[in-house]
mmCIF file of the N, C-alpha and C atoms, coordinates in Angstrom:
data_MODEL
# 
_entry.id   MODEL 
# 
loop_
_atom_site.group_PDB 
_atom_site.id 
_atom_site.type_symbol 
_atom_site.label_atom_id 
_atom_site.label_alt_id 
_atom_site.label_comp_id 
_atom_site.label_asym_id 
_atom_site.label_entity_id 
_atom_site.label_seq_id 
_atom_site.pdbx_PDB_ins_code 
_atom_site.Cartn_x 
_atom_site.Cartn_y 
_atom_site.Cartn_z 
_atom_site.occupancy 
_atom_site.B_iso_or_equiv 
_atom_site.pdbx_formal_charge 
_atom_site.auth_seq_id 
_atom_site.auth_comp_id 
_atom_site.auth_asym_id 
_atom_site.auth_atom_id 
_atom_site.pdbx_PDB_model_num 
ATOM 1   N N  . MET A 1 1  ? -16.279 -1.418  16.271  1.00 0.00 ? 1  MET A N  1 
ATOM 2   C CA . MET A 1 1  ? -15.025 -0.918  15.742  1.00 0.00 ? 1  MET A CA 1 
ATOM 3   C C  . MET A 1 1  ? -14.595 -1.778  14.549  1.00 0.00 ? 1  MET A C  1 
ATOM 4   N N  . ILE A 1 2  ? -14.113 -1.124  13.517  1.00 0.00 ? 2  ILE A N  1 
ATOM 5   C CA . ILE A 1 2  ? -13.694 -1.815  12.297  1.00 0.00 ? 2  ILE A CA 1 
ATOM 6   C C  . ILE A 1 2  ? -12.269 -2.336  12.475  1.00 0.00 ? 2  ILE A C  1 
ATOM 7   N N  . GLU A 1 3  ? -12.074 -3.606  12.158  1.00 0.00 ? 3  GLU A N  1 
ATOM 8   C CA . GLU A 1 3  ? -10.728 -4.173  12.184  1.00 0.00 ? 3  GLU A CA 1 
ATOM 9   C C  . GLU A 1 3  ? -9.995  -3.721  10.928  1.00 0.00 ? 3  GLU A C  1 
ATOM 10  N N  . LYS A 1 4  ? -8.806  -3.138  11.127  1.00 0.00 ? 4  LYS A N  1 
ATOM 11  C CA . LYS A 1 4  ? -8.009  -2.662  9.998   1.00 0.00 ? 4  LYS A CA 1 
ATOM 12  C C  . LYS A 1 4  ? -6.725  -3.470  9.909   1.00 0.00 ? 4  LYS A C  1 
ATOM 13  N N  . LYS A 1 5  ? -6.290  -3.696  8.677   1.00 0.00 ? 5  LYS A N  1 
ATOM 14  C CA . LYS A 1 5  ? -5.022  -4.366  8.434   1.00 0.00 ? 5  LYS A CA 1 
ATOM 15  C C  . LYS A 1 5  ? -4.169  -3.471  7.556   1.00 0.00 ? 5  LYS A C  1 
ATOM 16  N N  . ARG A 1 6  ? -2.860  -3.638  7.687   1.00 0.00 ? 6  ARG A N  1 
ATOM 17  C CA . ARG A 1 6  ? -1.938  -2.835  6.885   1.00 0.00 ? 6  ARG A CA 1 
ATOM 18  C C  . ARG A 1 6  ? -1.657  -3.517  5.556   1.00 0.00 ? 6  ARG A C  1 
ATOM 19  N N  . TYR A 1 7  ? -1.596  -2.690  4.528   1.00 0.00 ? 7  TYR A N  1 
ATOM 20  C CA . TYR A 1 7  ? -1.304  -3.162  3.178   1.00 0.00 ? 7  TYR A CA 1 
ATOM 21  C C  . TYR A 1 7  ? -0.384  -2.168  2.495   1.00 0.00 ? 7  TYR A C  1 
ATOM 22  N N  . THR A 1 8  ? 0.291   -2.639  1.460   1.00 0.00 ? 8  THR A N  1 
ATOM 23  C CA . THR A 1 8  ? 1.065   -1.780  0.572   1.00 0.00 ? 8  THR A CA 1 
ATOM 24  C C  . THR A 1 8  ? 0.404   -1.833  -0.794  1.00 0.00 ? 8  THR A C  1 
ATOM 25  N N  . LEU A 1 9  ? 0.203   -0.660  -1.399  1.00 0.00 ? 9  LEU A N  1 
ATOM 26  C CA . LEU A 1 9  ? -0.361  -0.637  -2.752  1.00 0.00 ? 9  LEU A CA 1 
ATOM 27  C C  . LEU A 1 9  ? 0.717   -1.104  -3.720  1.00 0.00 ? 9  LEU A C  1 
ATOM 28  N N  . ASP A 1 10 ? 0.498   -2.260  -4.313  1.00 0.00 ? 10 ASP A N  1 
ATOM 29  C CA . ASP A 1 10 ? 1.464   -2.844  -5.239  1.00 0.00 ? 10 ASP A CA 1 
ATOM 30  C C  . ASP A 1 10 ? 1.327   -2.248  -6.631  1.00 0.00 ? 10 ASP A C  1 
ATOM 31  N N  . ARG A 1 11 ? 0.083   -2.162  -7.113  1.00 0.00 ? 11 ARG A N  1 
ATOM 32  C CA . ARG A 1 11 ? -0.133  -1.657  -8.473  1.00 0.00 ? 11 ARG A CA 1 
ATOM 33  C C  . ARG A 1 11 ? -1.617  -1.379  -8.690  1.00 0.00 ? 11 ARG A C  1 
ATOM 34  N N  . ILE A 1 12 ? -1.883  -0.676  -9.781  1.00 0.00 ? 12 ILE A N  1 
ATOM 35  C CA . ILE A 1 12 ? -3.253  -0.475  -10.233 1.00 0.00 ? 12 ILE A CA 1 
ATOM 36  C C  . ILE A 1 12 ? -3.341  -1.217  -11.553 1.00 0.00 ? 12 ILE A C  1 
ATOM 37  N N  . ASP A 1 13 ? -4.228  -2.209  -11.604 1.00 0.00 ? 13 ASP A N  1 
ATOM 38  C CA . ASP A 1 13 ? -4.243  -3.132  -12.737 1.00 0.00 ? 13 ASP A CA 1 
ATOM 39  C C  . ASP A 1 13 ? -5.675  -3.396  -13.187 1.00 0.00 ? 13 ASP A C  1 
ATOM 40  N N  . ASP A 1 14 ? -5.979  -3.008  -14.410 1.00 0.00 ? 14 ASP A N  1 
ATOM 41  C CA . ASP A 1 14 ? -7.266  -3.332  -15.037 1.00 0.00 ? 14 ASP A CA 1 
ATOM 42  C C  . ASP A 1 14 ? -8.460  -2.896  -14.191 1.00 0.00 ? 14 ASP A C  1 
ATOM 43  N N  . GLY A 1 15 ? -8.378  -1.654  -13.663 1.00 0.00 ? 15 GLY A N  1 
ATOM 44  C CA . GLY A 1 15 ? -9.501  -1.111  -12.896 1.00 0.00 ? 15 GLY A CA 1 
ATOM 45  C C  . GLY A 1 15 ? -9.541  -1.529  -11.433 1.00 0.00 ? 15 GLY A C  1 
ATOM 46  N N  . PHE A 1 16 ? -8.499  -2.199  -10.961 1.00 0.00 ? 16 PHE A N  1 
ATOM 47  C CA . PHE A 1 16 ? -8.434  -2.630  -9.566  1.00 0.00 ? 16 PHE A CA 1 
ATOM 48  C C  . PHE A 1 16 ? -7.154  -2.126  -8.917  1.00 0.00 ? 16 PHE A C  1 
ATOM 49  N N  . TYR A 1 17 ? -7.268  -1.757  -7.656  1.00 0.00 ? 17 TYR A N  1 
ATOM 50  C CA . TYR A 1 17 ? -6.089  -1.471  -6.844  1.00 0.00 ? 17 TYR A CA 1 
ATOM 51  C C  . TYR A 1 17 ? -5.675  -2.797  -6.218  1.00 0.00 ? 17 TYR A C  1 
ATOM 52  N N  . VAL A 1 18 ? -4.414  -3.153  -6.388  1.00 0.00 ? 18 VAL A N  1 
ATOM 53  C CA . VAL A 1 18 ? -3.904  -4.427  -5.875  1.00 0.00 ? 18 VAL A CA 1 
ATOM 54  C C  . VAL A 1 18 ? -3.019  -4.124  -4.671  1.00 0.00 ? 18 VAL A C  1 
ATOM 55  N N  . PHE A 1 19 ? -3.482  -4.559  -3.510  1.00 0.00 ? 19 PHE A N  1 
ATOM 56  C CA . PHE A 1 19 ? -2.754  -4.358  -2.262  1.00 0.00 ? 19 PHE A CA 1 
ATOM 57  C C  . PHE A 1 19 ? -2.154  -5.682  -1.805  1.00 0.00 ? 19 PHE A C  1 
ATOM 58  N N  . LEU A 1 20 ? -0.952  -5.600  -1.235  1.00 0.00 ? 20 LEU A N  1 
ATOM 59  C CA . LEU A 1 20 ? -0.318  -6.751  -0.621  1.00 0.00 ? 20 LEU A CA 1 
ATOM 60  C C  . LEU A 1 20 ? -0.278  -6.505  0.874   1.00 0.00 ? 20 LEU A C  1 
ATOM 61  N N  . GLN A 1 21 ? -0.656  -7.529  1.640   1.00 0.00 ? 21 GLN A N  1 
ATOM 62  C CA . GLN A 1 21 ? -0.665  -7.351  3.090   1.00 0.00 ? 21 GLN A CA 1 
ATOM 63  C C  . GLN A 1 21 ? 0.743   -7.043  3.563   1.00 0.00 ? 21 GLN A C  1 
ATOM 64  N N  . TYR A 1 22 ? 0.867   -6.041  4.406   1.00 0.00 ? 22 TYR A N  1 
ATOM 65  C CA . TYR A 1 22 ? 2.164   -5.564  4.884   1.00 0.00 ? 22 TYR A CA 1 
ATOM 66  C C  . TYR A 1 22 ? 2.885   -6.652  5.654   1.00 0.00 ? 22 TYR A C  1 
ATOM 67  N N  . ARG A 1 23 ? 4.080   -6.944  5.217   1.00 0.00 ? 23 ARG A N  1 
ATOM 68  C CA . ARG A 1 23 ? 4.979   -7.956  5.786   1.00 0.00 ? 23 ARG A CA 1 
ATOM 69  C C  . ARG A 1 23 ? 4.555   -9.394  5.490   1.00 0.00 ? 23 ARG A C  1 
ATOM 70  N N  . LYS A 1 24 ? 3.386   -9.623  4.932   1.00 0.00 ? 24 LYS A N  1 
ATOM 71  C CA . LYS A 1 24 ? 2.945   -10.955 4.510   1.00 0.00 ? 24 LYS A CA 1 
ATOM 72  C C  . LYS A 1 24 ? 2.524   -10.828 3.060   1.00 0.00 ? 24 LYS A C  1 
ATOM 73  N N  . GLU A 1 25 ? 3.476   -10.532 2.203   1.00 0.00 ? 25 GLU A N  1 
ATOM 74  C CA . GLU A 1 25 ? 3.161   -10.098 0.847   1.00 0.00 ? 25 GLU A CA 1 
ATOM 75  C C  . GLU A 1 25 ? 2.516   -11.152 -0.039  1.00 0.00 ? 25 GLU A C  1 
ATOM 76  N N  . GLU A 1 26 ? 2.322   -12.361 0.469   1.00 0.00 ? 26 GLU A N  1 
ATOM 77  C CA . GLU A 1 26 ? 1.643   -13.361 -0.337  1.00 0.00 ? 26 GLU A CA 1 
ATOM 78  C C  . GLU A 1 26 ? 0.121   -13.204 -0.288  1.00 0.00 ? 26 GLU A C  1 
ATOM 79  N N  . LYS A 1 27 ? -0.371  -12.396 0.647   1.00 0.00 ? 27 LYS A N  1 
ATOM 80  C CA . LYS A 1 27 ? -1.815  -12.154 0.766   1.00 0.00 ? 27 LYS A CA 1 
ATOM 81  C C  . LYS A 1 27 ? -2.175  -10.888 0.004   1.00 0.00 ? 27 LYS A C  1 
ATOM 82  N N  . GLU A 1 28 ? -3.110  -11.033 -0.936  1.00 0.00 ? 28 GLU A N  1 
ATOM 83  C CA . GLU A 1 28 ? -3.489  -9.949  -1.829  1.00 0.00 ? 28 GLU A CA 1 
ATOM 84  C C  . GLU A 1 28 ? -4.918  -9.487  -1.555  1.00 0.00 ? 28 GLU A C  1 
ATOM 85  N N  . LEU A 1 29 ? -5.161  -8.199  -1.724  1.00 0.00 ? 29 LEU A N  1 
ATOM 86  C CA . LEU A 1 29 ? -6.500  -7.640  -1.611  1.00 0.00 ? 29 LEU A CA 1 
ATOM 87  C C  . LEU A 1 29 ? -6.757  -6.800  -2.854  1.00 0.00 ? 29 LEU A C  1 
ATOM 88  N N  . LEU A 1 30 ? -7.815  -7.120  -3.577  1.00 0.00 ? 30 LEU A N  1 
ATOM 89  C CA . LEU A 1 30 ? -8.191  -6.369  -4.774  1.00 0.00 ? 30 LEU A CA 1 
ATOM 90  C C  . LEU A 1 30 ? -9.398  -5.509  -4.442  1.00 0.00 ? 30 LEU A C  1 
ATOM 91  N N  . ILE A 1 31 ? -9.303  -4.219  -4.744  1.00 0.00 ? 31 ILE A N  1 
ATOM 92  C CA . ILE A 1 31 ? -10.414 -3.309  -4.513  1.00 0.00 ? 31 ILE A CA 1 
ATOM 93  C C  . ILE A 1 31 ? -10.676 -2.573  -5.825  1.00 0.00 ? 31 ILE A C  1 
ATOM 94  N N  . PRO A 1 32 ? -11.927 -2.576  -6.300  1.00 0.00 ? 32 PRO A N  1 
ATOM 95  C CA . PRO A 1 32 ? -12.236 -1.845  -7.535  1.00 0.00 ? 32 PRO A CA 1 
ATOM 96  C C  . PRO A 1 32 ? -11.904 -0.358  -7.383  1.00 0.00 ? 32 PRO A C  1 
ATOM 97  N N  . ALA A 1 33 ? -11.391 0.236   -8.442  1.00 0.00 ? 33 ALA A N  1 
ATOM 98  C CA . ALA A 1 33 ? -11.029 1.655   -8.415  1.00 0.00 ? 33 ALA A CA 1 
ATOM 99  C C  . ALA A 1 33 ? -12.213 2.525   -8.008  1.00 0.00 ? 33 ALA A C  1 
ATOM 100 N N  . SER A 1 34 ? -13.407 2.118   -8.346  1.00 0.00 ? 34 SER A N  1 
ATOM 101 C CA . SER A 1 34 ? -14.605 2.895   -8.002  1.00 0.00 ? 34 SER A CA 1 
ATOM 102 C C  . SER A 1 34 ? -14.838 2.977   -6.495  1.00 0.00 ? 34 SER A C  1 
ATOM 103 N N  . LYS A 1 35 ? -14.231 2.080   -5.723  1.00 0.00 ? 35 LYS A N  1 
ATOM 104 C CA . LYS A 1 35 ? -14.401 2.067   -4.263  1.00 0.00 ? 35 LYS A CA 1 
ATOM 105 C C  . LYS A 1 35 ? -13.316 2.871   -3.537  1.00 0.00 ? 35 LYS A C  1 
ATOM 106 N N  . ILE A 1 36 ? -12.326 3.376   -4.282  1.00 0.00 ? 36 ILE A N  1 
ATOM 107 C CA . ILE A 1 36 ? -11.222 4.111   -3.679  1.00 0.00 ? 36 ILE A CA 1 
ATOM 108 C C  . ILE A 1 36 ? -11.519 5.605   -3.745  1.00 0.00 ? 36 ILE A C  1 
ATOM 109 N N  . SER A 1 37 ? -11.579 6.242   -2.581  1.00 0.00 ? 37 SER A N  1 
ATOM 110 C CA . SER A 1 37 ? -11.908 7.669   -2.537  1.00 0.00 ? 37 SER A CA 1 
ATOM 111 C C  . SER A 1 37 ? -10.726 8.536   -2.111  1.00 0.00 ? 37 SER A C  1 
ATOM 112 N N  . VAL A 1 38 ? -9.584  7.932   -1.840  1.00 0.00 ? 38 VAL A N  1 
ATOM 113 C CA . VAL A 1 38 ? -8.390  8.695   -1.453  1.00 0.00 ? 38 VAL A CA 1 
ATOM 114 C C  . VAL A 1 38 ? -7.363  8.614   -2.573  1.00 0.00 ? 38 VAL A C  1 
ATOM 115 N N  . ASN A 1 39 ? -6.473  9.597   -2.612  1.00 0.00 ? 39 ASN A N  1 
ATOM 116 C CA . ASN A 1 39 ? -5.429  9.639   -3.623  1.00 0.00 ? 39 ASN A CA 1 
ATOM 117 C C  . ASN A 1 39 ? -4.287  8.722   -3.194  1.00 0.00 ? 39 ASN A C  1 
ATOM 118 N N  . LEU A 1 40 ? -4.029  7.669   -3.961  1.00 0.00 ? 40 LEU A N  1 
ATOM 119 C CA . LEU A 1 40 ? -2.994  6.702   -3.626  1.00 0.00 ? 40 LEU A CA 1 
ATOM 120 C C  . LEU A 1 40 ? -1.998  6.555   -4.760  1.00 0.00 ? 40 LEU A C  1 
ATOM 121 N N  . SER A 1 41 ? -0.756  6.238   -4.388  1.00 0.00 ? 41 SER A N  1 
ATOM 122 C CA . SER A 1 41 ? 0.303   5.963   -5.351  1.00 0.00 ? 41 SER A CA 1 
ATOM 123 C C  . SER A 1 41 ? 0.910   4.612   -5.032  1.00 0.00 ? 41 SER A C  1 
ATOM 124 N N  . GLU A 1 42 ? 1.479   3.972   -6.042  1.00 0.00 ? 42 GLU A N  1 
ATOM 125 C CA . GLU A 1 42 ? 2.136   2.684   -5.818  1.00 0.00 ? 42 GLU A CA 1 
ATOM 126 C C  . GLU A 1 42 ? 3.191   2.846   -4.734  1.00 0.00 ? 42 GLU A C  1 
ATOM 127 N N  . GLY A 1 43 ? 3.227   1.891   -3.817  1.00 0.00 ? 43 GLY A N  1 
ATOM 128 C CA . GLY A 1 43 ? 4.176   1.922   -2.718  1.00 0.00 ? 43 GLY A CA 1 
ATOM 129 C C  . GLY A 1 43 ? 3.621   2.501   -1.437  1.00 0.00 ? 43 GLY A C  1 
ATOM 130 N N  . ASP A 1 44 ? 2.438   3.127   -1.493  1.00 0.00 ? 44 ASP A N  1 
ATOM 131 C CA . ASP A 1 44 ? 1.837   3.681   -0.285  1.00 0.00 ? 44 ASP A CA 1 
ATOM 132 C C  . ASP A 1 44 ? 1.482   2.569   0.691   1.00 0.00 ? 44 ASP A C  1 
ATOM 133 N N  . ILE A 1 45 ? 1.752   2.831   1.965   1.00 0.00 ? 45 ILE A N  1 
ATOM 134 C CA . ILE A 1 45 ? 1.353   1.919   3.035   1.00 0.00 ? 45 ILE A CA 1 
ATOM 135 C C  . ILE A 1 45 ? 0.058   2.474   3.615   1.00 0.00 ? 45 ILE A C  1 
ATOM 136 N N  . VAL A 1 46 ? -0.946  1.613   3.727   1.00 0.00 ? 46 VAL A N  1 
ATOM 137 C CA . VAL A 1 46 ? -2.268  2.036   4.170   1.00 0.00 ? 46 VAL A CA 1 
ATOM 138 C C  . VAL A 1 46 ? -2.825  1.053   5.196   1.00 0.00 ? 46 VAL A C  1 
ATOM 139 N N  . CYS A 1 47 ? -3.798  1.519   5.966   1.00 0.00 ? 47 CYS A N  1 
ATOM 140 C CA . CYS A 1 47 ? -4.604  0.649   6.818   1.00 0.00 ? 47 CYS A CA 1 
ATOM 141 C C  . CYS A 1 47 ? -5.969  0.571   6.160   1.00 0.00 ? 47 CYS A C  1 
ATOM 142 N N  . ILE A 1 48 ? -6.468  -0.651  5.994   1.00 0.00 ? 48 ILE A N  1 
ATOM 143 C CA . ILE A 1 48 ? -7.758  -0.836  5.334   1.00 0.00 ? 48 ILE A CA 1 
ATOM 144 C C  . ILE A 1 48 ? -8.682  -1.621  6.252   1.00 0.00 ? 48 ILE A C  1 
ATOM 145 N N  . GLY A 1 49 ? -9.867  -1.089  6.440   1.00 0.00 ? 49 GLY A N  1 
ATOM 146 C CA . GLY A 1 49 ? -10.931 -1.765  7.149   1.00 0.00 ? 49 GLY A CA 1 
ATOM 147 C C  . GLY A 1 49 ? -12.113 -1.909  6.200   1.00 0.00 ? 49 GLY A C  1 
ATOM 148 N N  . GLU A 1 50 ? -12.922 -2.912  6.424   1.00 0.00 ? 50 GLU A N  1 
ATOM 149 C CA . GLU A 1 50 ? -14.058 -3.165  5.536   1.00 0.00 ? 50 GLU A CA 1 
ATOM 150 C C  . GLU A 1 50 ? -15.357 -3.068  6.323   1.00 0.00 ? 50 GLU A C  1 
ATOM 151 N N  . THR A 1 51 ? -16.292 -2.285  5.777   1.00 0.00 ? 51 THR A N  1 
ATOM 152 C CA . THR A 1 51 ? -17.629 -2.213  6.347   1.00 0.00 ? 51 THR A CA 1 
ATOM 153 C C  . THR A 1 51 ? -18.535 -3.089  5.484   1.00 0.00 ? 51 THR A C  1 
ATOM 154 N N  . GLU A 1 52 ? -19.827 -3.074  5.765   1.00 0.00 ? 52 GLU A N  1 
ATOM 155 C CA . GLU A 1 52 ? -20.761 -3.891  4.982   1.00 0.00 ? 52 GLU A CA 1 
ATOM 156 C C  . GLU A 1 52 ? -20.791 -3.496  3.513   1.00 0.00 ? 52 GLU A C  1 
ATOM 157 N N  . SER A 1 53 ? -20.583 -2.203  3.233   1.00 0.00 ? 53 SER A N  1 
ATOM 158 C CA . SER A 1 53 ? -20.736 -1.758  1.851   1.00 0.00 ? 53 SER A CA 1 
ATOM 159 C C  . SER A 1 53 ? -19.529 -1.005  1.286   1.00 0.00 ? 53 SER A C  1 
ATOM 160 N N  . ASP A 1 54 ? -18.492 -0.815  2.090   1.00 0.00 ? 54 ASP A N  1 
ATOM 161 C CA . ASP A 1 54 ? -17.402 0.033   1.630   1.00 0.00 ? 54 ASP A CA 1 
ATOM 162 C C  . ASP A 1 54 ? -16.095 -0.332  2.327   1.00 0.00 ? 54 ASP A C  1 
ATOM 163 N N  . TYR A 1 55 ? -15.039 0.369   1.934   1.00 0.00 ? 55 TYR A N  1 
ATOM 164 C CA . TYR A 1 55 ? -13.726 0.212   2.553   1.00 0.00 ? 55 TYR A CA 1 
ATOM 165 C C  . TYR A 1 55 ? -13.338 1.524   3.214   1.00 0.00 ? 55 TYR A C  1 
ATOM 166 N N  . VAL A 1 56 ? -12.692 1.425   4.357   1.00 0.00 ? 56 VAL A N  1 
ATOM 167 C CA . VAL A 1 56 ? -12.145 2.582   5.052   1.00 0.00 ? 56 VAL A CA 1 
ATOM 168 C C  . VAL A 1 56 ? -10.634 2.496   4.888   1.00 0.00 ? 56 VAL A C  1 
ATOM 169 N N  . ILE A 1 57 ? -10.064 3.500   4.216   1.00 0.00 ? 57 ILE A N  1 
ATOM 170 C CA . ILE A 1 57 ? -8.635  3.472   3.902   1.00 0.00 ? 57 ILE A CA 1 
ATOM 171 C C  . ILE A 1 57 ? -7.968  4.681   4.532   1.00 0.00 ? 57 ILE A C  1 
ATOM 172 N N  . GLU A 1 58 ? -6.914  4.421   5.299   1.00 0.00 ? 58 GLU A N  1 
ATOM 173 C CA . GLU A 1 58 ? -6.136  5.473   5.944   1.00 0.00 ? 58 GLU A CA 1 
ATOM 174 C C  . GLU A 1 58 ? -4.695  5.359   5.454   1.00 0.00 ? 58 GLU A C  1 
ATOM 175 N N  . VAL A 1 59 ? -4.196  6.420   4.841   1.00 0.00 ? 59 VAL A N  1 
ATOM 176 C CA . VAL A 1 59 ? -2.819  6.429   4.343   1.00 0.00 ? 59 VAL A CA 1 
ATOM 177 C C  . VAL A 1 59 ? -1.873  6.649   5.516   1.00 0.00 ? 59 VAL A C  1 
ATOM 178 N N  . MET A 1 60 ? -0.862  5.807   5.605   1.00 0.00 ? 60 MET A N  1 
ATOM 179 C CA . MET A 1 60 ? 0.157   5.908   6.652   1.00 0.00 ? 60 MET A CA 1 
ATOM 180 C C  . MET A 1 60 ? 1.347   6.682   6.060   1.00 0.00 ? 60 MET A C  1 
ATOM 181 N N  . ALA A 1 61 ? 1.229   8.007   6.040   1.00 0.00 ? 61 ALA A N  1 
ATOM 182 C CA . ALA A 1 61 ? 2.195   8.861   5.331   1.00 0.00 ? 61 ALA A CA 1 
ATOM 183 C C  . ALA A 1 61 ? 3.617   8.725   5.878   1.00 0.00 ? 61 ALA A C  1 
ATOM 184 N N  . ASN A 1 62 ? 3.782   8.728   7.197   1.00 0.00 ? 62 ASN A N  1 
ATOM 185 C CA . ASN A 1 62 ? 5.121   8.629   7.776   1.00 0.00 ? 62 ASN A CA 1 
ATOM 186 C C  . ASN A 1 62 ? 5.770   7.294   7.455   1.00 0.00 ? 62 ASN A C  1 
ATOM 187 N N  . GLU A 1 63 ? 5.023   6.210   7.599   1.00 0.00 ? 63 GLU A N  1 
ATOM 188 C CA . GLU A 1 63 ? 5.559   4.886   7.296   1.00 0.00 ? 63 GLU A CA 1 
ATOM 189 C C  . GLU A 1 63 ? 5.914   4.755   5.821   1.00 0.00 ? 63 GLU A C  1 
ATOM 190 N N  . THR A 1 64 ? 5.068   5.322   4.959   1.00 0.00 ? 64 THR A N  1 
ATOM 191 C CA . THR A 1 64 ? 5.335   5.281   3.525   1.00 0.00 ? 64 THR A CA 1 
ATOM 192 C C  . THR A 1 64 ? 6.627   6.019   3.212   1.00 0.00 ? 64 THR A C  1 
ATOM 193 N N  . GLN A 1 65 ? 6.800   7.220   3.770   1.00 0.00 ? 65 GLN A N  1 
ATOM 194 C CA . GLN A 1 65 ? 8.007   8.003   3.503   1.00 0.00 ? 65 GLN A CA 1 
ATOM 195 C C  . GLN A 1 65 ? 9.243   7.299   4.040   1.00 0.00 ? 65 GLN A C  1 
ATOM 196 N N  . ASN A 1 66 ? 9.143   6.713   5.239   1.00 0.00 ? 66 ASN A N  1 
ATOM 197 C CA . ASN A 1 66 ? 10.281  5.980   5.809   1.00 0.00 ? 66 ASN A CA 1 
ATOM 198 C C  . ASN A 1 66 ? 10.686  4.818   4.919   1.00 0.00 ? 66 ASN A C  1 
ATOM 199 N N  . MET A 1 67 ? 9.707   4.095   4.386   1.00 0.00 ? 67 MET A N  1 
ATOM 200 C CA . MET A 1 67 ? 10.007  2.957   3.523   1.00 0.00 ? 67 MET A CA 1 
ATOM 201 C C  . MET A 1 67 ? 10.632  3.435   2.212   1.00 0.00 ? 67 MET A C  1 
ATOM 202 N N  . LYS A 1 68 ? 10.128  4.516   1.645   1.00 0.00 ? 68 LYS A N  1 
ATOM 203 C CA . LYS A 1 68 ? 10.698  5.048   0.399   1.00 0.00 ? 68 LYS A CA 1 
ATOM 204 C C  . LYS A 1 68 ? 12.135  5.517   0.626   1.00 0.00 ? 68 LYS A C  1 
ATOM 205 N N  . ASP A 1 69 ? 12.403  6.149   1.772   1.00 0.00 ? 69 ASP A N  1 
ATOM 206 C CA . ASP A 1 69 ? 13.770  6.573   2.093   1.00 0.00 ? 69 ASP A CA 1 
ATOM 207 C C  . ASP A 1 69 ? 14.702  5.372   2.229   1.00 0.00 ? 69 ASP A C  1 
ATOM 208 N N  . LYS A 1 70 ? 14.220  4.333   2.880   1.00 0.00 ? 70 LYS A N  1 
ATOM 209 C CA . LYS A 1 70 ? 15.018  3.118   3.074   1.00 0.00 ? 70 LYS A CA 1 
ATOM 210 C C  . LYS A 1 70 ? 15.350  2.465   1.729   1.00 0.00 ? 70 LYS A C  1 
ATOM 211 N N  . VAL A 1 71 ? 14.356  2.361   0.855   1.00 0.00 ? 71 VAL A N  1 
ATOM 212 C CA . VAL A 1 71 ? 14.563  1.760   -0.463  1.00 0.00 ? 71 VAL A CA 1 
ATOM 213 C C  . VAL A 1 71 ? 15.532  2.612   -1.279  1.00 0.00 ? 71 VAL A C  1 
ATOM 214 N N  . SER A 1 72 ? 15.371  3.906   -1.223  1.00 0.00 ? 72 SER A N  1 
ATOM 215 C CA . SER A 1 72 ? 16.264  4.809   -1.949  1.00 0.00 ? 72 SER A CA 1 
ATOM 216 C C  . SER A 1 72 ? 17.708  4.651   -1.468  1.00 0.00 ? 72 SER A C  1 
ATOM 217 N N  . SER A 1 73 ? 17.875  4.559   -0.175  1.00 0.00 ? 73 SER A N  1 
ATOM 218 C CA . SER A 1 73 ? 19.207  4.376   0.406   1.00 0.00 ? 73 SER A CA 1 
ATOM 219 C C  . SER A 1 73 ? 19.828  3.053   -0.046  1.00 0.00 ? 73 SER A C  1 
ATOM 220 N N  . LEU A 1 74 ? 19.040  1.996   -0.074  1.00 0.00 ? 74 LEU A N  1 
ATOM 221 C CA . LEU A 1 74 ? 19.538  0.702   -0.525  1.00 0.00 ? 74 LEU A CA 1 
ATOM 222 C C  . LEU A 1 74 ? 19.943  0.747   -1.996  1.00 0.00 ? 74 LEU A C  1 
ATOM 223 N N  . LEU A 1 75 ? 19.169  1.448   -2.816  1.00 0.00 ? 75 LEU A N  1 
ATOM 224 C CA . LEU A 1 75 ? 19.505  1.576   -4.239  1.00 0.00 ? 75 LEU A CA 1 
ATOM 225 C C  . LEU A 1 75 ? 20.831  2.320   -4.429  1.00 0.00 ? 75 LEU A C  1 
ATOM 226 N N  . VAL A 1 76 ? 21.050  3.361   -3.648  1.00 0.00 ? 76 VAL A N  1 
ATOM 227 C CA . VAL A 1 76 ? 22.301  4.109   -3.725  1.00 0.00 ? 76 VAL A CA 1 
ATOM 228 C C  . VAL A 1 76 ? 23.470  3.195   -3.346  1.00 0.00 ? 76 VAL A C  1 
ATOM 229 N N  . LYS A 1 77 ? 23.304  2.414   -2.283  1.00 0.00 ? 77 LYS A N  1 
ATOM 230 C CA . LYS A 1 77 ? 24.376  1.484   -1.867  1.00 0.00 ? 77 LYS A CA 1 
ATOM 231 C C  . LYS A 1 77 ? 24.667  0.472   -2.951  1.00 0.00 ? 77 LYS A C  1 
ATOM 232 N N  . LEU A 1 78 ? 23.640  -0.055  -3.596  1.00 0.00 ? 78 LEU A N  1 
ATOM 233 C CA . LEU A 1 78 ? 23.850  -1.025  -4.664  1.00 0.00 ? 78 LEU A CA 1 
ATOM 234 C C  . LEU A 1 78 ? 24.576  -0.411  -5.852  1.00 0.00 ? 78 LEU A C  1 
ATOM 235 N N  . LYS A 1 79 ? 24.224  0.816   -6.216  1.00 0.00 ? 79 LYS A N  1 
ATOM 236 C CA . LYS A 1 79 ? 24.875  1.496   -7.341  1.00 0.00 ? 79 LYS A CA 1 
ATOM 237 C C  . LYS A 1 79 ? 26.334  1.769   -7.043  1.00 0.00 ? 79 LYS A C  1 
ATOM 238 N N  . ASN A 1 80 ? 26.649  2.063   -5.790  1.00 0.00 ? 80 ASN A N  1 
ATOM 239 C CA . ASN A 1 80 ? 28.031  2.381   -5.406  1.00 0.00 ? 80 ASN A CA 1 
ATOM 240 C C  . ASN A 1 80 ? 28.916  1.150   -5.296  1.00 0.00 ? 80 ASN A C  1 
ATOM 241 N N  . LYS A 1 81 ? 28.345  -0.034  -5.284  1.00 0.00 ? 81 LYS A N  1 
ATOM 242 C CA . LYS A 1 81 ? 29.122  -1.273  -5.194  1.00 0.00 ? 81 LYS A CA 1 
ATOM 243 C C  . LYS A 1 81 ? 29.796  -1.627  -6.507  1.00 0.00 ? 81 LYS A C  1 
ATOM 244 N N  . LYS A 1 82 ? 29.324  -1.065  -7.608  1.00 0.00 ? 82 LYS A N  1 
ATOM 245 C CA . LYS A 1 82 ? 29.870  -1.412  -8.928  1.00 0.00 ? 82 LYS A CA 1 
ATOM 246 C C  . LYS A 1 82 ? 31.268  -0.960  -9.112  1.00 0.00 ? 82 LYS A C  1 
# 
């Protein structure tokens, strides 16, 4: 069984997808764009496992949407404080 860890896609930079480990954002994982076979957007929460020759990436759609809703709500609260 492949061990998977959760990451958030931080950015796509110079041909690499830059992931930050979920909740431990100081740990970074760089994966060449050529190794990514799923459609990803910045902010997506994913589970990534590594095989001998490839990466297994599973998009956590519900968690991603929940986080985007939470961030959106916080932005609205900040704007209303002015």
